[in-house]
N, C-alpha and C positions, 0 to 999 in steps of 0.2 A: 484341116479342121483343127483350129487351135483349142487347147484346153485352158489357155490363159488369154486374157485380153478380150477385145470385142469379138463376139461370135456372129456367124452369118444369120442366125435366126433372131438375134436381138437387134431390132431396127429402131434407131433413134434419129431425130432430126439432125443432130450434129454430125452424123455419118456422111451427110451430103454437103457439108461445108468444104469448099476447095482446099485440098491439102490435108484433110482429116486422115489420120492413120486408122482407118476402119473400113469394113466392107462397104462397097457402094452399090451399084445397080444389080450386079450379077453375084449371086450367092449360091453356094453348094453346101449340102448337109447330108448326114446319114441319119437313119432312124430305125427303130426296132420296137415291136410291141413288148419286148422283154425288158426294156428300160423301166426301172422302178420295180420290177418283179425279180427275175433272176440276174439281171444286170444292174448292180447298184454299187455305189462307192461313197465313202465318207470323204467329203472334200477336205477335211482337216486331218492331217497326219500328226501323230504325237511328235513333239519337238518343235520343228520350225513352222508348222501349219501349212506346209506345201504338200500337195499330193505327190506320191511317188510316180514320176513320169513313166516308168516301165509298166506299172499297174494300170495307169490311165490309158496308155497306148494299147495295152492288151484289151481293155474294155471297149475302146473305140473301134478296134479291129473287129470285135464280135458284133458291134452295132452295124458297122459298114457291110458285114457279110449279109445282113438282112435286106436293107433297102437304102436307096440314095434318092436325093431330090435336088432340084435346082429351082431357084426363084430368080426371075428377071423382072426388076422393077421398071415399068415402062414410063410412068408419069407420077408426079407427086407435087404436093404444095406444102411448104413449111409454114408453121406459125412463127410469128416474130414477137420479140419483146419491144418495149418502147424505143429502145436504141437500135432497132432493126436487126438484132442478133437472132439467128434461127434458134428456136427452143423446142420445137416439136414438129410432128407431122399432122397436118390438117386432114389430108386424104392421100391415098396412093392407089394406083392401078398396078397389077402385076400379073405375070403368067407363071404358073408353077407346073413342074413335071416331076412325077414320082415314078420310081420303078422298084420292084421287089420280085423275088423268085415266084415263078408260076406255081410252084409246089406248095406255096403258103395257102392255108385255108382261111377263109374269112372268119372273123371273131364276132 
């Protein structure tokens, strides 16, 4: 789960161009209801503007302890510009699987 570059839950048409350095049909992610509540971080650190990797990794580990998900994109159609360059996603079908601890109470 990268904290820089294309992320699995950000889905854009250019991800499906052959040779694109981005996630394709299979995507994995972690989630937690505490994100934005007790799990927060300022993406800009003083100085160079880059988050401290150790702090980001610690927060990601807390998120991963709660839940994980997978998305498998089964079919899609890209929109194109006048020069036939893919620019977006017209539609997409996918299958998603989520898992979280049985001890978690619904909110």
